[in-house]
KEBA-45991 format. One record per atom (N, C-alpha, C): residue number from 1; atom name; residue in three letters; z negated, x, y; chain. Coordinates in nm, 4 decimals, m for minus. Example, Ala and Ser with C-alpha at 12.3 -4.5 7.8 and 13.67 -1.06 7.14 Angstrom:
2
+------+------+------+----------+----------+----------+------+
| ropa | voke | pagu |       c3 |       c1 |       c2 | tise |
+------+------+------+----------+----------+----------+------+
|    1 |    N |  ALA |  m0.7800 |   1.3190 |  m0.5690 |    A |
|    1 |   CA |  ALA |  m0.7800 |   1.2300 |  m0.4500 |    A |
|    1 |    C |  ALA |  m0.7800 |   1.3200 |  m0.3300 |    A |
|    2 |    N |  SER |  m0.7080 |   1.2850 |  m0.2250 |    A |
|    2 |   CA |  SER |  m0.7140 |   1.3670 |  m0.1060 |    A |
|    2 |    C |  SER |  m0.7870 |   1.2900 |   0.0030 |    A |
+------+------+------+----------+----------+----------+------+
//
This chain:
77
+------+------+------+----------+----------+----------+------+
| ropa | voke | pagu |       c3 |       c1 |       c2 | tise |
+------+------+------+----------+----------+----------+------+
|    1 |    N |  MET |   4.0306 |  m3.8955 |  m1.5177 |    A |
|    1 |   CA |  MET |   3.9848 |  m3.8442 |  m1.3903 |    A |
|    1 |    C |  MET |   3.9452 |  m3.9631 |  m1.3012 |    A |
|    2 |    N |  GLY |   3.8244 |  m3.9601 |  m1.2570 |    A |
|    2 |   CA |  GLY |   3.7747 |  m4.0715 |  m1.1744 |    A |
|    2 |    C |  GLY |   3.8471 |  m4.0945 |  m1.0468 |    A |
|    3 |    N |  THR |   3.8944 |  m3.9874 |  m0.9825 |    A |
|    3 |   CA |  THR |   3.9615 |  m3.9998 |  m0.8540 |    A |
|    3 |    C |  THR |   4.0906 |  m4.0785 |  m0.8736 |    A |
|    4 |    N |  LEU |   4.1687 |  m4.0436 |  m0.9765 |    A |
|    4 |   CA |  LEU |   4.2929 |  m4.1124 |  m0.9963 |    A |
|    4 |    C |  LEU |   4.2678 |  m4.2627 |  m1.0296 |    A |
|    5 |    N |  LYS |   4.1650 |  m4.2879 |  m1.1058 |    A |
|    5 |   CA |  LYS |   4.1344 |  m4.4326 |  m1.1376 |    A |
|    5 |    C |  LYS |   4.0944 |  m4.5051 |  m1.0106 |    A |
|    6 |    N |  ALA |   4.0204 |  m4.4403 |  m0.9192 |    A |
|    6 |   CA |  ALA |   3.9827 |  m4.5009 |  m0.7931 |    A |
|    6 |    C |  ALA |   4.1061 |  m4.5282 |  m0.7063 |    A |
|    7 |    N |  VAL |   4.1982 |  m4.4335 |  m0.7087 |    A |
|    7 |   CA |  VAL |   4.3232 |  m4.4510 |  m0.6287 |    A |
|    7 |    C |  VAL |   4.4004 |  m4.5688 |  m0.6818 |    A |
|    8 |    N |  LYS |   4.4125 |  m4.5841 |  m0.8100 |    A |
|    8 |   CA |  LYS |   4.4773 |  m4.7001 |  m0.8693 |    A |
|    8 |    C |  LYS |   4.4072 |  m4.8301 |  m0.8339 |    A |
|    9 |    N |  GLU |   4.2742 |  m4.8291 |  m0.8405 |    A |
|    9 |   CA |  GLU |   4.1960 |  m4.9489 |  m0.8068 |    A |
|    9 |    C |  GLU |   4.2136 |  m4.9893 |  m0.6611 |    A |
|   10 |    N |  MET |   4.2397 |  m4.8952 |  m0.5735 |    A |
|   10 |   CA |  MET |   4.2672 |  m4.9213 |  m0.4321 |    A |
|   10 |    C |  MET |   4.4024 |  m4.9905 |  m0.4093 |    A |
|   11 |    N |  GLY |   4.4861 |  m4.9875 |  m0.5129 |    A |
|   11 |   CA |  GLY |   4.6150 |  m5.0580 |  m0.5017 |    A |
|   11 |    C |  GLY |   4.7358 |  m4.9616 |  m0.4951 |    A |
|   12 |    N |  TYR |   4.7119 |  m4.8343 |  m0.4974 |    A |
|   12 |   CA |  TYR |   4.8253 |  m4.7426 |  m0.4997 |    A |
|   12 |    C |  TYR |   4.8991 |  m4.7498 |  m0.6318 |    A |
|   13 |    N |  LYS |   5.0302 |  m4.7319 |  m0.6258 |    A |
|   13 |   CA |  LYS |   5.1101 |  m4.7422 |  m0.7474 |    A |
|   13 |    C |  LYS |   5.1710 |  m4.6077 |  m0.7914 |    A |
|   14 |    N |  GLN |   5.1703 |  m4.5114 |  m0.6995 |    A |
|   14 |   CA |  GLN |   5.2229 |  m4.3803 |  m0.7338 |    A |
|   14 |    C |  GLN |   5.1509 |  m4.2691 |  m0.6604 |    A |
|   15 |    N |  VAL |   5.1521 |  m4.1538 |  m0.7167 |    A |
|   15 |   CA |  VAL |   5.0875 |  m4.0354 |  m0.6602 |    A |
|   15 |    C |  VAL |   5.1822 |  m3.9165 |  m0.6658 |    A |
|   16 |    N |  GLU |   5.1505 |  m3.8139 |  m0.5883 |    A |
|   16 |   CA |  GLU |   5.2341 |  m3.6909 |  m0.5904 |    A |
|   16 |    C |  GLU |   5.1399 |  m3.5782 |  m0.6263 |    A |
|   17 |    N |  SER |   5.1785 |  m3.5022 |  m0.7260 |    A |
|   17 |   CA |  SER |   5.0927 |  m3.3900 |  m0.7700 |    A |
|   17 |    C |  SER |   5.1341 |  m3.2581 |  m0.7038 |    A |
|   18 |    N |  TYR |   5.0668 |  m3.1513 |  m0.7433 |    A |
|   18 |   CA |  TYR |   5.0921 |  m3.0210 |  m0.6850 |    A |
|   18 |    C |  TYR |   5.0920 |  m2.9132 |  m0.7903 |    A |
|   19 |    N |  GLU |   5.1482 |  m2.7989 |  m0.7569 |    A |
|   19 |   CA |  GLU |   5.1590 |  m2.6800 |  m0.8401 |    A |
|   19 |    C |  GLU |   5.2074 |  m2.7115 |  m0.9810 |    A |
|   20 |    N |  PHE |   5.3097 |  m2.7876 |  m0.9873 |    A |
|   20 |   CA |  PHE |   5.3707 |  m2.8139 |  m1.1197 |    A |
|   20 |    C |  PHE |   5.4469 |  m2.6901 |  m1.1618 |    A |
|   21 |    N |  PRO |   5.4553 |  m2.6490 |  m1.2823 |    A |
|   21 |   CA |  PRO |   5.3943 |  m2.7115 |  m1.4004 |    A |
|   21 |    C |  PRO |   5.2570 |  m2.6614 |  m1.4367 |    A |
|   22 |    N |  LYS |   5.1950 |  m2.5826 |  m1.3484 |    A |
|   22 |   CA |  LYS |   5.0653 |  m2.5236 |  m1.3785 |    A |
|   22 |    C |  LYS |   4.9581 |  m2.6312 |  m1.4100 |    A |
|   23 |    N |  TYR |   4.9585 |  m2.7403 |  m1.3289 |    A |
|   23 |   CA |  TYR |   4.8633 |  m2.8456 |  m1.3493 |    A |
|   23 |    C |  TYR |   4.9308 |  m2.9714 |  m1.3977 |    A |
|   24 |    N |  LYS |   4.9492 |  m2.9782 |  m1.5305 |    A |
|   24 |   CA |  LYS |   5.0174 |  m3.0937 |  m1.5921 |    A |
|   24 |    C |  LYS |   4.9191 |  m3.2054 |  m1.6239 |    A |
|   25 |    N |  GLN |   4.7939 |  m3.1701 |  m1.6508 |    A |
|   25 |   CA |  GLN |   4.6991 |  m3.2694 |  m1.6968 |    A |
|   25 |    C |  GLN |   4.6801 |  m3.3857 |  m1.5987 |    A |
|   26 |    N |  PRO |   4.6683 |  m3.3633 |  m1.4688 |    A |
|   26 |   CA |  PRO |   4.6546 |  m3.4775 |  m1.3748 |    A |
|   26 |    C |  PRO |   4.7731 |  m3.5693 |  m1.3784 |    A |
|   27 |    N |  ILE |   4.8939 |  m3.5141 |  m1.4021 |    A |
|   27 |   CA |  ILE |   5.0156 |  m3.5978 |  m1.4128 |    A |
|   27 |    C |  ILE |   5.0036 |  m3.6854 |  m1.5378 |    A |
|   28 |    N |  GLU |   4.9672 |  m3.6283 |  m1.6476 |    A |
|   28 |   CA |  GLU |   4.9510 |  m3.7067 |  m1.7699 |    A |
|   28 |    C |  GLU |   4.8459 |  m3.8132 |  m1.7559 |    A |
|   29 |    N |  VAL |   4.7317 |  m3.7827 |  m1.6939 |    A |
|   29 |   CA |  VAL |   4.6271 |  m3.8809 |  m1.6715 |    A |
|   29 |    C |  VAL |   4.6769 |  m3.9941 |  m1.5841 |    A |
|   30 |    N |  ALA |   4.7454 |  m3.9551 |  m1.4745 |    A |
|   30 |   CA |  ALA |   4.7976 |  m4.0557 |  m1.3794 |    A |
|   30 |    C |  ALA |   4.8920 |  m4.1549 |  m1.4545 |    A |
|   31 |    N |  MET |   4.9782 |  m4.1004 |  m1.5325 |    A |
|   31 |   CA |  MET |   5.0751 |  m4.1847 |  m1.6041 |    A |
|   31 |    C |  MET |   5.0045 |  m4.2680 |  m1.7103 |    A |
|   32 |    N |  ASP |   4.9015 |  m4.2124 |  m1.7717 |    A |
|   32 |   CA |  ASP |   4.8304 |  m4.2881 |  m1.8774 |    A |
|   32 |    C |  ASP |   4.7573 |  m4.4100 |  m1.8160 |    A |
|   33 |    N |  ILE |   4.7155 |  m4.4021 |  m1.6914 |    A |
|   33 |   CA |  ILE |   4.6414 |  m4.5131 |  m1.6306 |    A |
|   33 |    C |  ILE |   4.7363 |  m4.6044 |  m1.5541 |    A |
|   34 |    N |  GLY |   4.8649 |  m4.5749 |  m1.5549 |    A |
|   34 |   CA |  GLY |   4.9615 |  m4.6639 |  m1.4964 |    A |
|   34 |    C |  GLY |   5.0096 |  m4.6283 |  m1.3572 |    A |
|   35 |    N |  LEU |   4.9792 |  m4.5091 |  m1.3133 |    A |
|   35 |   CA |  LEU |   5.0343 |  m4.4631 |  m1.1845 |    A |
|   35 |    C |  LEU |   5.1660 |  m4.3913 |  m1.2097 |    A |
|   36 |    N |  GLU |   5.2592 |  m4.4046 |  m1.1195 |    A |
|   36 |   CA |  GLU |   5.3900 |  m4.3391 |  m1.1309 |    A |
|   36 |    C |  GLU |   5.3747 |  m4.2041 |  m1.0635 |    A |
|   37 |    N |  VAL |   5.4440 |  m4.1050 |  m1.1208 |    A |
|   37 |   CA |  VAL |   5.4477 |  m3.9698 |  m1.0600 |    A |
|   37 |    C |  VAL |   5.5996 |  m3.9341 |  m1.0533 |    A |
|   38 |    N |  ARG |   5.6567 |  m3.9538 |  m0.9371 |    A |
|   38 |   CA |  ARG |   5.8008 |  m3.9238 |  m0.9225 |    A |
|   38 |    C |  ARG |   5.8271 |  m3.7929 |  m0.8584 |    A |
|   39 |    N |  SER |   5.7254 |  m3.7339 |  m0.7954 |    A |
|   39 |   CA |  SER |   5.7457 |  m3.6072 |  m0.7244 |    A |
|   39 |    C |  SER |   5.6256 |  m3.5172 |  m0.7382 |    A |
|   40 |    N |  THR |   5.6490 |  m3.3922 |  m0.7231 |    A |
|   40 |   CA |  THR |   5.5367 |  m3.2913 |  m0.7329 |    A |
|   40 |    C |  THR |   5.5722 |  m3.1715 |  m0.6498 |    A |
|   41 |    N |  HIS |   5.4731 |  m3.1034 |  m0.6035 |    A |
|   41 |   CA |  HIS |   5.4883 |  m2.9762 |  m0.5338 |    A |
|   41 |    C |  HIS |   5.5040 |  m2.8684 |  m0.6404 |    A |
|   42 |    N |  ILE |   5.5949 |  m2.7704 |  m0.6134 |    A |
|   42 |   CA |  ILE |   5.6114 |  m2.6592 |  m0.7079 |    A |
|   42 |    C |  ILE |   5.5816 |  m2.5308 |  m0.6303 |    A |
|   43 |    N |  THR |   5.5570 |  m2.4260 |  m0.7036 |    A |
|   43 |   CA |  THR |   5.5329 |  m2.2960 |  m0.6465 |    A |
|   43 |    C |  THR |   5.6642 |  m2.2426 |  m0.5884 |    A |
|   44 |    N |  TRP |   5.6681 |  m2.2188 |  m0.4602 |    A |
|   44 |   CA |  TRP |   5.7891 |  m2.1815 |  m0.3947 |    A |
|   44 |    C |  TRP |   5.8462 |  m2.0496 |  m0.4438 |    A |
|   45 |    N |  ASN |   5.7621 |  m1.9600 |  m0.4977 |    A |
|   45 |   CA |  ASN |   5.8149 |  m1.8361 |  m0.5508 |    A |
|   45 |    C |  ASN |   5.9076 |  m1.8543 |  m0.6694 |    A |
|   46 |    N |  SER |   5.8937 |  m1.9675 |  m0.7382 |    A |
|   46 |   CA |  SER |   5.9870 |  m1.9937 |  m0.8500 |    A |
|   46 |    C |  SER |   6.1310 |  m2.0018 |  m0.7986 |    A |
|   47 |    N |  VAL |   6.1482 |  m2.0468 |  m0.6801 |    A |
|   47 |   CA |  VAL |   6.2812 |  m2.0627 |  m0.6227 |    A |
|   47 |    C |  VAL |   6.3216 |  m1.9392 |  m0.5412 |    A |
|   48 |    N |  PHE |   6.2326 |  m1.8999 |  m0.4507 |    A |
|   48 |   CA |  PHE |   6.2670 |  m1.7973 |  m0.3509 |    A |
|   48 |    C |  PHE |   6.2451 |  m1.6521 |  m0.3998 |    A |
|   49 |    N |  HIS |   6.1658 |  m1.6347 |  m0.5013 |    A |
|   49 |   CA |  HIS |   6.1393 |  m1.5037 |  m0.5567 |    A |
|   49 |    C |  HIS |   6.1412 |  m1.5064 |  m0.7063 |    A |
|   50 |    N |  PRO |   6.2586 |  m1.5339 |  m0.7662 |    A |
|   50 |   CA |  PRO |   6.2647 |  m1.5465 |  m0.9128 |    A |
|   50 |    C |  PRO |   6.2265 |  m1.4213 |  m0.9881 |    A |
|   51 |    N |  GLU |   6.2243 |  m1.3084 |  m0.9200 |    A |
|   51 |   CA |  GLU |   6.1831 |  m1.1841 |  m0.9870 |    A |
|   51 |    C |  GLU |   6.0312 |  m1.1756 |  m1.0051 |    A |
|   52 |    N |  ASP |   5.9557 |  m1.2620 |  m0.9392 |    A |
|   52 |   CA |  ASP |   5.8116 |  m1.2657 |  m0.9496 |    A |
|   52 |    C |  ASP |   5.7681 |  m1.3171 |  m1.0884 |    A |
|   53 |    N |  LYS |   5.7134 |  m1.2276 |  m1.1703 |    A |
|   53 |   CA |  LYS |   5.6778 |  m1.2644 |  m1.3056 |    A |
|   53 |    C |  LYS |   5.5468 |  m1.3437 |  m1.3184 |    A |
|   54 |    N |  THR |   5.4828 |  m1.3650 |  m1.2030 |    A |
|   54 |   CA |  THR |   5.3558 |  m1.4415 |  m1.2049 |    A |
|   54 |    C |  THR |   5.3770 |  m1.5942 |  m1.1939 |    A |
|   55 |    N |  VAL |   5.5031 |  m1.6337 |  m1.1735 |    A |
|   55 |   CA |  VAL |   5.5346 |  m1.7765 |  m1.1630 |    A |
|   55 |    C |  VAL |   5.6416 |  m1.8119 |  m1.2659 |    A |
|   56 |    N |  PRO |   5.6476 |  m1.9368 |  m1.3035 |    A |
|   56 |   CA |  PRO |   5.7494 |  m1.9752 |  m1.4031 |    A |
|   56 |    C |  PRO |   5.8912 |  m1.9712 |  m1.3378 |    A |
|   57 |    N |  PRO |   5.9925 |  m1.9348 |  m1.4167 |    A |
|   57 |   CA |  PRO |   6.1256 |  m1.9374 |  m1.3664 |    A |
|   57 |    C |  PRO |   6.1648 |  m2.0813 |  m1.3245 |    A |
|   58 |    N |  PHE |   6.2481 |  m2.0928 |  m1.2224 |    A |
|   58 |   CA |  PHE |   6.2858 |  m2.2259 |  m1.1729 |    A |
|   58 |    C |  PHE |   6.3523 |  m2.3075 |  m1.2806 |    A |
|   59 |    N |  ALA |   6.4300 |  m2.2452 |  m1.3687 |    A |
|   59 |   CA |  ALA |   6.4975 |  m2.3215 |  m1.4795 |    A |
|   59 |    C |  ALA |   6.3907 |  m2.3878 |  m1.5668 |    A |
|   60 |    N |  LYS |   6.2776 |  m2.3194 |  m1.5933 |    A |
|   60 |   CA |  LYS |   6.1718 |  m2.3781 |  m1.6733 |    A |
|   60 |    C |  LYS |   6.1007 |  m2.4919 |  m1.5979 |    A |
|   61 |    N |  VAL |   6.0821 |  m2.4734 |  m1.4674 |    A |
|   61 |   CA |  VAL |   6.0245 |  m2.5819 |  m1.3836 |    A |
|   61 |    C |  VAL |   6.1125 |  m2.7054 |  m1.3949 |    A |
|   62 |    N |  LEU |   6.2427 |  m2.6890 |  m1.3817 |    A |
|   62 |   CA |  LEU |   6.3368 |  m2.8006 |  m1.3929 |    A |
|   62 |    C |  LEU |   6.3277 |  m2.8685 |  m1.5286 |    A |
|   63 |    N |  GLU |   6.3256 |  m2.7875 |  m1.6303 |    A |
|   63 |   CA |  GLU |   6.3196 |  m2.8393 |  m1.7679 |    A |
|   63 |    C |  GLU |   6.1897 |  m2.9224 |  m1.7850 |    A |
|   64 |    N |  GLU |   6.0800 |  m2.8727 |  m1.7416 |    A |
|   64 |   CA |  GLU |   5.9533 |  m2.9413 |  m1.7608 |    A |
|   64 |    C |  GLU |   5.9446 |  m3.0651 |  m1.6745 |    A |
|   65 |    N |  ALA |   6.0029 |  m3.0590 |  m1.5544 |    A |
|   65 |   CA |  ALA |   6.0078 |  m3.1767 |  m1.4679 |    A |
|   65 |    C |  ALA |   6.0869 |  m3.2902 |  m1.5303 |    A |
|   66 |    N |  GLN |   6.2027 |  m3.2536 |  m1.5900 |    A |
|   66 |   CA |  GLN |   6.2843 |  m3.3575 |  m1.6602 |    A |
|   66 |    C |  GLN |   6.2069 |  m3.4190 |  m1.7762 |    A |
|   67 |    N |  ALA |   6.1361 |  m3.3333 |  m1.8493 |    A |
|   67 |   CA |  ALA |   6.0570 |  m3.3849 |  m1.9612 |    A |
|   67 |    C |  ALA |   5.9477 |  m3.4814 |  m1.9181 |    A |
|   68 |    N |  ALA |   5.8887 |  m3.4535 |  m1.7964 |    A |
|   68 |   CA |  ALA |   5.7839 |  m3.5377 |  m1.7423 |    A |
|   68 |    C |  ALA |   5.8371 |  m3.6565 |  m1.6620 |    A |
|   69 |    N |  LYS |   5.9704 |  m3.6647 |  m1.6548 |    A |
|   69 |   CA |  LYS |   6.0382 |  m3.7708 |  m1.5787 |    A |
|   69 |    C |  LYS |   6.0109 |  m3.7644 |  m1.4270 |    A |
|   70 |    N |  ILE |   5.9892 |  m3.6437 |  m1.3763 |    A |
|   70 |   CA |  ILE |   5.9703 |  m3.6242 |  m1.2333 |    A |
|   70 |    C |  ILE |   6.1059 |  m3.6014 |  m1.1725 |    A |
|   71 |    N |  LYS |   6.1352 |  m3.6773 |  m1.0673 |    A |
|   71 |   CA |  LYS |   6.2675 |  m3.6751 |  m1.0029 |    A |
|   71 |    C |  LYS |   6.2774 |  m3.5825 |  m0.8822 |    A |
|   72 |    N |  HIS |   6.1686 |  m3.5617 |  m0.8144 |    A |
|   72 |   CA |  HIS |   6.1722 |  m3.4823 |  m0.6858 |    A |
|   72 |    C |  HIS |   6.0752 |  m3.3677 |  m0.6911 |    A |
|   73 |    N |  LEU |   6.1258 |  m3.2495 |  m0.6601 |    A |
|   73 |   CA |  LEU |   6.0447 |  m3.1311 |  m0.6545 |    A |
|   73 |    C |  LEU |   6.0299 |  m3.0891 |  m0.5068 |    A |
|   74 |    N |  VAL |   5.9084 |  m3.0673 |  m0.4647 |    A |
|   74 |   CA |  VAL |   5.8795 |  m3.0397 |  m0.3233 |    A |
|   74 |    C |  VAL |   5.8288 |  m2.8963 |  m0.3092 |    A |
|   75 |    N |  ILE |   5.8824 |  m2.8243 |  m0.2127 |    A |
|   75 |   CA |  ILE |   5.8318 |  m2.6940 |  m0.1765 |    A |
|   75 |    C |  ILE |   5.7493 |  m2.7112 |  m0.0524 |    A |
|   76 |    N |  PRO |   5.6192 |  m2.7075 |  m0.0671 |    A |
|   76 |   CA |  PRO |   5.5303 |  m2.7322 |   0.0471 |    A |
|   76 |    C |  PRO |   5.5345 |  m2.6119 |   0.1430 |    A |
|   77 |    N |  THR |   5.5369 |  m2.6444 |   0.2717 |    A |
|   77 |   CA |  THR |   5.5309 |  m2.5324 |   0.3733 |    A |
|   77 |    C |  THR |   5.4403 |  m2.5758 |   0.4822 |    A |
+------+------+------+----------+----------+----------+------+
//
């Protein structure tokens, strides 16, 4: 992704993604080009409305975040 490469060329060392785990590809690309991804926004319904079947269960979000080595999950408001 050209945008992430441009961000790295500007001197940034890390980025924060959004809607994890729905959009994993930008995280993988960022890591592949040497940017760190320590945090990501998650869908708040995973936490506040676990009965909502349109979002991944929070336990799955945590599992996938650990696998991606993401340490901080953000609920954007």
